C-alpha positions as CSV (number, residue, x, y, z in Angstrom):
1,M,-13.8,44.9,-224.7
2,P,-15.0,41.1,-225.6
3,E,-12.6,39.3,-226.3
4,A,-13.9,38.9,-229.7
5,Q,-14.3,43.0,-230.4
6,S,-11.0,43.0,-229.6
7,E,-10.0,41.0,-231.8
8,R,-12.1,42.3,-234.5
9,A,-10.1,45.5,-233.5
10,K,-6.6,44.2,-233.6
11,R,-7.1,42.6,-237.5
12,G,-9.0,45.7,-238.9
13,N,-5.6,47.8,-238.0
14,E,-3.6,45.4,-239.6
15,I,-5.0,45.5,-242.5
16,F,-5.8,49.2,-242.0
17,E,-2.0,49.9,-242.2
18,R,-1.0,46.8,-244.8
19,V,-3.6,47.6,-247.1
20,V,-5.8,50.4,-246.8
21,R,-2.8,52.9,-245.4
22,P,-0.6,52.4,-248.8
23,E,-3.4,53.0,-251.1
24,V,-4.4,56.3,-249.3
25,D,-3.3,60.2,-249.8
26,V,-3.3,60.9,-246.0
27,Q,-3.8,64.1,-246.4
28,E,-6.3,64.5,-249.2
29,N,-8.5,62.0,-246.8
30,A,-7.7,62.7,-243.8
31,R,-10.5,62.7,-240.9
32,K,-12.6,60.4,-243.6
33,F,-14.3,56.9,-242.3
34,V,-12.4,53.7,-243.0
35,V,-14.8,51.1,-242.8
36,I,-12.7,47.5,-243.4
37,D,-14.6,43.6,-243.3
38,V,-12.0,41.8,-241.5
39,E,-12.1,38.8,-243.2
40,T,-12.6,39.6,-246.7
41,E,-10.3,42.7,-246.2
42,D,-12.3,44.6,-249.0
43,Y,-12.6,48.5,-247.7
44,E,-14.3,51.6,-248.1
45,I,-14.3,55.2,-247.6
46,D,-16.0,58.4,-247.4
47,S,-16.6,61.4,-245.4
48,N,-19.9,59.7,-243.8
49,A,-19.4,56.7,-241.3
50,R,-23.4,55.7,-242.1
51,A,-22.4,55.9,-246.6
52,A,-19.0,53.4,-246.2
53,F,-20.5,51.1,-244.2
54,D,-23.5,50.9,-246.1
55,R,-21.3,51.1,-249.9
56,L,-19.5,48.1,-248.0
57,I,-22.7,46.1,-246.7
58,E,-24.6,46.2,-250.5
59,R,-21.0,44.7,-252.4
60,C,-20.7,42.2,-249.4
61,P,-24.0,41.7,-247.3
62,E,-21.5,39.1,-245.5
63,A,-19.4,41.5,-243.7
64,R,-22.3,42.6,-241.6
65,G,-20.8,42.1,-238.0
66,R,-17.3,41.6,-239.2
67,M,-16.5,45.4,-239.6
68,W,-14.0,47.3,-238.4
69,L,-14.3,51.2,-238.5
70,R,-11.6,54.1,-238.0
71,R,-10.8,57.1,-239.6
72,V,-7.9,58.1,-241.8
73,G,-5.0,60.1,-239.9
74,S,-6.4,58.8,-236.3
75,R,-6.6,55.0,-234.7
76,F,-10.1,55.5,-233.3
77,G,-13.4,56.1,-235.6
78,Y,-14.9,58.4,-233.3
79,H,-13.4,60.1,-229.6
80,F,-15.6,62.3,-227.4
81,G,-14.6,65.0,-225.3
82,G,-12.1,67.7,-226.7
83,P,-9.2,67.4,-229.0
84,Q,-6.9,64.1,-228.7
85,R,-4.0,64.2,-226.6
86,T,-0.4,63.8,-228.7
87,G,0.7,61.8,-225.2
88,K,3.2,64.8,-224.9
89,G,1.8,65.2,-220.6
90,R,-0.6,67.6,-219.7
């Protein structure tokens, strides 16, 4: 991952933990997408990633190019393949 993306990921995840997580009901919003402007800390939550991106850009057009995406209840926005592993061996 290029350095700029790595820093954006680090900042986005830090904002998620500090700002977003305390404000969301993890059960109610599980698996919804969170799009975060890593500069202003504004965010949008939606079950549709595109809708969340569009709403954030509509409110903050300058956020384009500095957003981070992840899901509530996951460290990732998307994953490919089978079920995510829990880290408990094979």
